[in-house]
C-alpha positions as CSV (number, residue, x, y, z in Angstrom):
1,M,15.6,12.8,34.9
2,T,19.1,14.2,34.4
3,S,20.0,16.5,31.6
4,F,22.0,13.7,29.9
5,A,19.1,11.3,30.1
6,L,16.7,14.0,28.8
7,G,19.1,14.6,25.8
8,V,19.2,10.8,25.0
9,F,15.4,10.7,25.2
10,A,15.1,13.7,22.8
11,A,17.6,12.1,20.4
12,K,15.5,8.9,20.2
13,L,12.3,11.0,19.6
14,I,14.0,13.1,16.9
15,F,15.6,10.2,15.1
16,G,12.5,8.1,15.3
17,T,10.4,11.0,13.8
18,L,13.0,11.6,11.1
19,A,12.9,7.9,10.2
20,F,9.1,8.1,9.9
21,L,9.2,11.2,7.7
22,L,12.0,9.8,5.4
23,I,10.6,6.3,5.0
24,G,7.1,7.6,4.5
25,Y,8.3,10.0,1.8
26,L,10.5,7.4,0.1
27,G,7.4,5.2,0.1
28,S,5.8,7.6,-2.4
29,S,8.5,6.9,-4.9
30,S,8.0,4.7,-8.0
31,D,10.3,1.9,-6.8
32,R,7.9,0.0,-4.5
33,R,10.4,-2.8,-3.9
34,V,12.9,-0.4,-2.4
35,A,10.1,1.2,-0.3
36,G,9.1,-2.2,0.9
37,V,12.6,-3.0,2.3
38,M,13.1,0.6,3.6
39,L,10.0,0.2,5.8
40,T,12.2,-1.6,8.4
41,F,15.4,0.5,8.1
42,P,17.0,-0.1,11.5
43,V,16.8,3.4,13.1
44,L,15.2,2.5,16.4
45,N,16.9,-0.9,16.4
46,G,20.3,0.9,16.6
47,I,19.4,4.0,18.8
48,G,17.9,1.9,21.6
49,P,20.9,-0.2,22.3
50,L,23.4,2.6,21.8
51,T,21.7,5.0,24.1
52,S,21.3,2.5,26.9
53,P,25.0,1.7,27.9
54,D,23.7,0.5,31.3
55,K,21.9,-2.5,29.7
56,D,23.5,-5.7,28.5
57,P,23.6,-5.4,24.6
58,I,23.4,-9.2,24.2
59,A,20.2,-9.3,26.3
60,V,18.7,-6.4,24.4
61,A,19.5,-8.1,21.0
62,G,18.2,-11.4,22.2
63,A,14.8,-9.8,23.1
64,M,14.8,-7.8,19.8
65,M,15.3,-10.7,17.4
66,P,11.9,-12.5,17.8
67,M,10.1,-9.1,17.7
68,I,11.8,-8.3,14.4
69,A,10.6,-11.6,13.0
70,L,7.1,-10.9,14.3
71,N,7.2,-7.5,12.5
72,A,7.8,-9.1,9.2
73,V,4.7,-11.4,9.7
74,L,2.6,-8.4,10.8
75,F,3.6,-6.3,7.7
76,F,2.7,-9.1,5.4
77,C,-0.6,-9.8,7.1
78,F,-1.5,-6.1,7.1
79,I,-1.1,-5.8,3.3
80,T,-2.9,-9.1,2.7
81,A,-5.7,-8.3,5.1
82,F,-6.2,-4.9,3.6
83,G,-6.5,-6.3,0.1
84,V,-9.0,-9.0,1.2
85,A,-11.0,-6.5,3.2
86,K,-11.1,-3.9,0.4
87,Q,-12.5,-6.5,-2.0
88,A,-15.0,-7.9,0.5
89,T,-16.3,-4.6,2.0
90,S,-17.3,-2.2,-0.7
91,H,-19.0,0.3,1.6
92,A,-16.1,0.8,4.0
93,S,-13.6,3.6,3.2
94,R,-9.9,2.9,2.6
95,K,-9.1,5.0,5.7
96,T,-11.3,3.0,7.9
97,L,-9.9,-0.3,6.7
98,S,-6.3,0.9,6.8
99,Y,-6.4,2.4,10.3
100,G,-8.5,-0.4,11.7
101,I,-6.1,-3.1,10.5
102,G,-3.1,-1.0,11.6
103,V,-4.6,-0.6,15.1
104,A,-5.3,-4.4,15.2
105,G,-1.7,-5.1,14.2
106,A,-0.4,-2.8,16.9
107,L,-2.6,-4.5,19.6
108,I,-1.4,-7.9,18.5
109,W,2.3,-6.7,18.7
110,F,1.8,-5.5,22.3
111,L,-0.1,-8.6,23.3
112,V,2.7,-10.8,22.0
113,A,5.4,-8.6,23.6
114,W,3.6,-8.6,26.9
115,Q,2.3,-12.1,27.3
116,V,4.2,-14.4,24.9
117,M,7.8,-13.1,24.6
118,P,8.7,-13.5,28.3
119,A,8.1,-17.3,27.9
120,V,9.6,-17.5,24.4
121,E,12.8,-15.5,24.9
122,P,14.6,-18.1,27.0
123,L,14.2,-20.6,24.1
124,V,15.4,-18.3,21.4
125,P,19.0,-19.0,20.1
126,S,21.7,-16.4,20.3
127,P,21.3,-13.2,18.2
128,G,23.8,-14.5,15.5
129,V,22.1,-17.9,15.2
130,S,18.7,-16.1,15.0
131,A,19.9,-13.8,12.2
132,V,21.2,-16.8,10.2
133,L,18.1,-18.9,10.7
134,N,15.8,-16.0,9.7
135,A,17.9,-15.2,6.6
136,A,17.6,-18.8,5.5
137,A,13.8,-18.8,6.0
138,V,13.5,-15.5,4.1
139,A,15.5,-16.9,1.2
140,V,12.9,-19.7,0.9
141,I,9.7,-17.6,1.6
142,T,10.4,-14.5,-0.5
143,P,10.3,-16.3,-4.0
144,L,7.1,-18.0,-3.0
145,V,5.3,-14.8,-2.2
146,W,6.7,-12.7,-5.0
147,S,4.2,-11.2,-7.4
148,L,4.0,-11.7,-11.1
149,P,5.9,-9.0,-13.0
150,A,2.7,-7.8,-14.7
151,V,1.1,-7.2,-11.3
152,V,4.2,-5.3,-10.2
153,R,4.2,-3.0,-13.3
154,D,0.6,-2.0,-12.7
155,A,1.2,-1.4,-9.0
156,G,4.5,0.4,-9.5
157,A,2.9,3.4,-11.3
158,A,3.0,6.1,-8.7
159,P,1.7,9.7,-8.9
160,R,4.2,12.5,-9.5
161,R,6.5,13.1,-6.5
162,Q,5.5,16.0,-4.3
163,D,7.9,18.3,-2.5
164,F,8.9,16.8,0.9
165,V,7.3,19.7,2.9
166,A,4.1,19.7,0.9
167,F,3.8,15.9,1.1
168,W,3.8,15.9,4.9
169,W,1.8,19.1,5.3
170,Q,-1.1,17.3,3.7
171,R,-0.6,14.5,6.2
172,R,0.3,16.5,9.2
173,W,-2.1,14.8,11.5
174,R,-0.4,11.5,10.9
175,V,2.8,13.1,12.0
176,V,1.2,14.4,15.2
177,F,-0.2,11.0,15.9
178,F,3.1,9.3,15.3
179,V,5.1,11.7,17.5
180,A,2.6,11.4,20.4
181,S,2.7,7.6,20.2
182,L,6.5,7.5,20.0
183,F,6.8,9.8,23.0
184,V,4.7,7.5,25.2
185,L,6.5,4.4,24.1
186,L,10.0,5.9,24.6
187,A,9.0,7.0,28.0
188,A,8.0,3.4,28.8
189,A,11.3,2.1,27.4
190,A,13.3,4.5,29.5
191,I,12.2,2.9,32.8
192,S,12.1,-0.7,31.6
193,S,14.4,-3.7,31.7
194,A,16.9,-4.8,29.0
195,E,14.4,-7.3,27.7
196,W,11.7,-4.6,27.3
197,L,14.2,-2.2,25.8
198,G,14.9,-4.8,23.2
199,R,11.3,-5.4,22.4
200,L,10.5,-1.7,22.2
201,S,13.6,-1.1,20.1
202,A,11.9,-3.3,17.5
203,L,8.7,-1.3,17.7
204,P,6.9,-1.4,14.3
205,L,5.3,2.0,14.8
206,V,7.1,3.6,11.8
207,P,6.3,0.9,9.2
208,L,2.7,0.4,10.4
209,C,2.0,4.1,10.2
210,V,3.7,4.3,6.8
211,L,1.8,1.2,5.5
212,A,-1.5,2.6,6.8
213,G,-0.8,5.9,4.9
214,L,0.1,4.1,1.7
215,A,-3.1,2.0,1.9
216,V,-5.1,5.2,2.0
217,D,-3.1,7.2,-0.6
218,D,-2.0,4.5,-3.1
219,P,-3.4,1.1,-2.3
220,E,-2.4,-0.3,-5.7
221,S,1.2,-0.1,-4.7
222,L,0.8,-2.5,-1.8
223,P,1.4,-5.8,-3.8
224,A,4.8,-4.6,-4.9
225,I,5.7,-3.4,-1.4
226,R,4.7,-6.8,0.0
227,D,7.1,-8.7,-2.3
228,P,10.3,-7.9,-0.4
229,I,8.6,-7.3,3.0
230,F,10.5,-10.2,4.7
231,I,13.9,-9.0,3.4
232,G,13.8,-5.7,5.4
233,P,13.5,-7.4,8.8
234,A,16.1,-10.0,7.8
235,L,18.5,-7.1,7.0
236,A,17.6,-5.5,10.3
237,M,18.5,-8.7,12.2
238,V,21.9,-8.8,10.5
239,F,22.4,-5.1,11.5
240,V,21.4,-5.8,15.1
241,W,23.8,-8.8,15.3
242,A,26.7,-6.8,13.9
243,F,26.0,-3.7,16.0
244,T,25.7,-5.8,19.2
245,I,29.1,-7.3,18.5
246,S,30.6,-3.9,18.2
247,L,28.9,-2.5,21.4
248,V,30.1,-5.3,23.8
249,P,33.8,-4.2,23.9
250,L,32.9,-0.5,23.7
251,Q,30.9,-0.7,26.9
252,A,34.1,-1.7,28.7
253,L,35.8,1.4,27.5
254,G,33.0,3.7,28.7
255,G,32.9,7.5,28.7
256,A,33.5,9.6,25.6
257,T,35.3,6.7,23.8
258,Y,32.1,4.6,24.0
259,W,30.0,7.3,22.5
260,A,32.4,8.3,19.8
261,L,33.0,4.8,18.6
262,G,29.4,3.8,19.2
263,I,28.1,6.6,17.0
264,F,30.7,5.8,14.4
265,S,29.7,2.1,14.4
266,L,26.0,3.0,14.2
267,T,26.5,5.4,11.3
268,A,28.6,2.8,9.4
269,G,25.9,0.2,10.0
270,W,23.1,2.6,8.8
271,T,25.1,3.5,5.7
272,A,25.8,-0.1,4.8
273,C,22.0,-0.9,5.2
274,F,21.0,2.1,3.1
275,L,23.4,1.2,0.3
276,A,22.4,-2.5,0.4
277,I,18.7,-1.5,0.1
278,Q,19.2,1.1,-2.6
279,W,21.5,-0.9,-4.8
280,G,20.7,-4.5,-3.9
281,T,16.9,-4.4,-4.0
282,P,16.5,-3.5,-7.7
283,A,19.0,-6.2,-8.8
284,L,17.3,-8.9,-6.6
285,A,13.9,-7.8,-7.8
286,A,14.9,-8.1,-11.4
287,A,16.2,-11.6,-10.8
288,L,13.1,-12.7,-9.0
289,D,10.9,-11.1,-11.7
290,R,12.7,-13.2,-14.3
291,W,12.3,-16.4,-12.2
292,R,8.6,-15.7,-11.5
293,S,7.8,-15.0,-15.1
294,R,9.0,-18.5,-16.3
């Protein structure tokens, strides 16, 4: 591996870890709806295509789109399954249930990526069409799964926010597990095809680890986090679509121009997503709460 490739690998590992730490910490805040959308903040979705200029960005995005949609279903099923299991199994600890369901979700993801997606991807529409169709589906599904406002108020009461370092020091073994897992997966992505790069760029390791931690630390918050769980992946799809459009002409430029404009485009996309989540989610949640309470 060249020094440049090693630097790219290190950048993916560092940014992926920072995403895990930031999103996990934000998940401890009192605004559970914002935390639910932040779970799928498109860090790896952007780093993967940018740092692989030898791969066709359209092929990468085409393989990524159905995996992002699968992620939304897995997150929803994780929260639902944990709630059902917690009520039905009184003798099992929250940690056992949480980690068990999380591992099951990860195995399902890999099985689908390995066995199902190679046959499905040729049938998937273009990234732009996929993003539009998914957004339309989310607009219908989200109001149907939205919790009653009374449930949300109960679930939204969070413990006092800890200092960032203290918060993660108490959970340091989760960080070790995440970094080790991400290292193995990025190593696999470095030697894979454009299709596998796209699938692994949609890897749900960050949100699954964060959800498993929240289920152990604050299970009462999960219903409110579940409410906007389909919105985050829909936003990630729009981001991937827009970012792919920007990368196609940049690849023809190559060299330092590609990296300078690519990093600028990625940063602009991340900023737009972050602002949309922070400012748009509370307004949307308030509107859906009013609608649901009627």
